[in-house]
Legacy VTK file of the C-alpha trace (Angstrom):
# vtk DataFile Version 3.0
C-alpha trace
ASCII
DATASET POLYDATA
POINTS 231 float
32.760 19.699 -36.745
31.623 19.705 -40.469
28.781 17.833 -41.123
30.621 15.305 -43.791
33.204 14.287 -41.030
30.591 13.874 -38.587
28.440 11.684 -40.674
31.196 9.662 -40.691
31.758 9.766 -37.176
28.341 8.450 -37.186
28.519 6.113 -39.465
32.451 4.662 -37.647
30.578 4.856 -33.694
27.331 3.271 -35.338
29.046 0.468 -37.020
31.700 -0.455 -34.556
29.318 -0.961 -32.443
27.571 -3.272 -34.052
31.065 -5.265 -35.170
31.752 -5.141 -30.998
28.467 -5.921 -30.240
27.647 -9.148 -32.643
30.887 -10.471 -32.561
31.952 -10.246 -28.641
28.308 -11.054 -27.932
28.399 -14.668 -29.730
31.876 -15.056 -27.584
30.387 -13.828 -23.933
26.513 -16.073 -25.344
28.879 -18.934 -26.335
30.474 -19.114 -23.291
26.801 -18.892 -20.772
25.926 -22.302 -22.794
29.063 -23.887 -21.972
31.066 -23.442 -25.592
30.136 -23.256 -28.704
31.870 -25.079 -31.453
34.651 -22.002 -32.924
33.248 -22.534 -36.186
30.173 -20.911 -35.009
32.373 -17.886 -33.036
34.329 -18.193 -36.844
30.667 -17.586 -38.645
29.641 -15.341 -36.007
32.713 -12.760 -36.187
32.491 -12.952 -40.391
28.335 -11.994 -39.903
29.639 -8.637 -37.396
32.392 -7.491 -40.104
30.261 -7.761 -42.959
27.154 -6.097 -41.647
28.145 -3.448 -40.976
30.544 -2.746 -44.055
27.112 -3.655 -46.376
25.132 -0.692 -44.161
28.412 2.150 -43.705
29.976 1.215 -45.906
28.756 4.141 -48.540
28.328 7.578 -46.156
32.000 6.154 -44.033
33.815 3.526 -45.999
33.345 1.101 -43.421
36.813 0.996 -41.676
35.308 -0.087 -38.285
39.638 -0.193 -37.206
42.047 2.068 -35.992
44.540 -0.233 -37.128
42.157 -0.148 -40.939
42.177 3.937 -41.118
46.140 4.491 -40.188
46.931 2.098 -43.122
44.988 3.724 -45.552
45.864 7.251 -43.968
49.658 5.721 -44.078
49.036 4.308 -47.123
48.033 7.380 -49.513
44.754 6.315 -49.174
42.718 9.066 -47.317
43.809 12.010 -45.284
45.819 12.254 -41.873
43.077 14.853 -40.624
40.431 12.267 -41.334
41.832 9.763 -38.698
41.140 11.615 -35.675
37.210 11.236 -35.878
37.165 7.667 -37.445
38.996 6.344 -34.136
36.732 7.994 -32.505
34.053 7.115 -33.625
35.666 3.117 -34.060
36.645 4.141 -30.196
33.143 5.037 -28.688
31.346 2.821 -30.790
33.178 -0.236 -29.194
32.448 0.411 -25.512
28.858 0.769 -26.323
28.607 -2.771 -28.131
30.873 -3.702 -25.611
28.748 -1.996 -22.904
25.099 -3.330 -25.035
26.554 -7.538 -24.354
27.282 -6.426 -20.659
23.836 -5.197 -20.074
22.225 -7.908 -21.695
24.289 -11.387 -21.893
26.219 -10.422 -18.649
29.937 -10.305 -17.957
30.890 -13.827 -18.672
33.912 -15.136 -20.954
35.345 -11.212 -19.559
33.609 -9.626 -22.263
34.701 -11.950 -25.496
38.386 -10.044 -24.065
41.478 -10.771 -26.278
44.214 -12.787 -24.227
46.992 -15.412 -25.481
46.167 -18.826 -24.839
48.370 -20.022 -21.946
49.955 -16.520 -21.318
52.160 -17.458 -24.634
52.869 -13.382 -25.648
55.078 -14.648 -28.694
53.083 -16.439 -30.808
49.703 -14.343 -30.203
51.919 -11.065 -31.161
53.034 -13.249 -34.305
49.947 -14.066 -35.053
47.950 -10.966 -34.059
50.472 -9.453 -36.576
50.538 -11.844 -39.207
46.556 -11.575 -39.411
46.111 -8.082 -38.984
48.453 -7.742 -42.486
45.808 -10.451 -44.348
42.931 -8.221 -42.915
44.796 -5.128 -44.457
45.427 -6.031 -47.219
42.273 -7.628 -48.082
40.932 -3.593 -47.780
43.271 -2.753 -49.966
42.131 -5.183 -52.559
38.429 -3.810 -51.970
39.030 -0.510 -51.735
41.315 -0.120 -54.665
39.332 -2.240 -57.085
35.681 -1.442 -58.559
32.700 0.420 -56.862
29.823 -0.283 -55.864
28.531 -2.223 -52.991
27.260 -5.590 -54.324
30.633 -7.515 -55.640
32.007 -10.584 -54.135
35.270 -8.619 -52.851
33.398 -7.088 -50.610
33.504 -10.472 -48.738
36.706 -10.254 -48.209
38.243 -8.697 -44.996
34.788 -10.731 -43.516
36.594 -13.933 -44.449
40.117 -12.799 -44.114
38.342 -12.284 -39.475
36.090 -15.300 -40.282
39.089 -17.507 -40.415
41.478 -15.949 -38.225
38.587 -16.751 -35.403
38.899 -20.252 -36.566
42.210 -20.251 -36.575
43.975 -18.259 -34.163
40.884 -17.251 -32.048
41.754 -20.673 -29.683
45.327 -18.795 -29.596
45.024 -15.405 -28.919
41.193 -14.603 -29.335
41.552 -13.209 -32.878
41.887 -9.134 -32.204
42.980 -7.519 -35.321
41.093 -4.657 -34.347
42.561 -2.121 -30.803
38.638 -1.102 -30.545
37.767 -4.596 -30.048
40.330 -5.365 -27.232
40.583 -2.199 -25.686
36.565 -2.301 -25.244
35.617 -5.232 -23.343
39.273 -5.282 -21.754
38.478 -2.301 -19.510
35.537 -2.822 -18.817
36.198 -6.040 -17.439
38.757 -5.392 -16.505
40.813 -7.574 -18.106
44.425 -6.372 -19.422
46.841 -9.634 -19.181
49.170 -8.884 -22.357
46.778 -5.871 -23.468
50.430 -4.702 -25.224
50.526 -8.135 -27.906
47.744 -6.191 -29.666
48.137 -2.406 -29.014
51.754 -3.300 -30.619
51.107 -6.694 -32.740
48.187 -5.454 -34.723
48.995 -1.802 -35.571
52.736 -2.524 -36.800
51.462 -5.709 -38.755
48.726 -3.171 -40.284
51.697 -0.892 -41.367
53.830 -3.298 -42.273
51.382 -3.733 -45.810
50.819 0.227 -45.565
54.124 0.971 -45.684
54.699 -1.375 -48.591
51.645 -1.308 -50.952
50.618 2.018 -51.975
47.694 2.995 -53.662
47.190 2.937 -58.057
43.707 4.216 -57.518
41.192 5.628 -55.607
37.635 4.138 -54.723
35.193 6.594 -53.319
32.551 5.000 -52.885
34.403 2.124 -50.760
35.368 4.961 -48.263
33.395 7.694 -48.822
33.058 10.838 -49.573
35.972 13.466 -49.300
39.049 10.993 -50.417
42.227 11.922 -51.755
42.428 11.096 -55.495
45.145 8.713 -56.132
45.910 7.763 -60.115
49.053 6.597 -60.889
LINES 1 232
231 0 1 2 3 4 5 6 7 8 9 10 11 12 13 14 15 16 17 18 19 20 21 22 23 24 25 26 27 28 29 30 31 32 33 34 35 36 37 38 39 40 41 42 43 44 45 46 47 48 49 50 51 52 53 54 55 56 57 58 59 60 61 62 63 64 65 66 67 68 69 70 71 72 73 74 75 76 77 78 79 80 81 82 83 84 85 86 87 88 89 90 91 92 93 94 95 96 97 98 99 100 101 102 103 104 105 106 107 108 109 110 111 112 113 114 115 116 117 118 119 120 121 122 123 124 125 126 127 128 129 130 131 132 133 134 135 136 137 138 139 140 141 142 143 144 145 146 147 148 149 150 151 152 153 154 155 156 157 158 159 160 161 162 163 164 165 166 167 168 169 170 171 172 173 174 175 176 177 178 179 180 181 182 183 184 185 186 187 188 189 190 191 192 193 194 195 196 197 198 199 200 201 202 203 204 205 206 207 208 209 210 211 212 213 214 215 216 217 218 219 220 221 222 223 224 225 226 227 228 229 230
């Protein structure tokens, strides 16, 4: 594996581990306290996305999400040959983060696994698809406009995840991320309606990717080695 690809793999692994550990750790920790307000979970997930973005955006682009990586590739913003290393890093990181939560806080709340409330799979499907589309759109805004780590647009993806947690978290658990769903589901053996998340999330990402082609490529947002696109 080339050094650049290995660096992106490592960045995605550690970044996704942070995301899952912070986010699902808040879910499990809140359950141990008897429950916490949804707005506090929303803040936790906002930080869970923001922290690894700030740390790893210059190294790997901080996708932290297989659906985001696939959308960037499908839209022509990165090369498909980069996808396997990204997704492998994200899945590894998600399992590491979820294992840390299990070790530190125990297996309560099914490790933060996402399941539709009251088994309402159609509603969960629609909500996950819609908010994943919003997340991918926020990533495209960040990646297509301007360079540099410290600008207000870097808050867009974390804000979408935080808002999603607040609005649809009670109904779906607010995944928007296959790696975030798979790891706690496997480690807690919680597979109820997992197909909703593994289908709705990539579909929402793909819809945006096919409709929104790039007008430019921000090398600093997604790390080195990106396709150069100018239209």
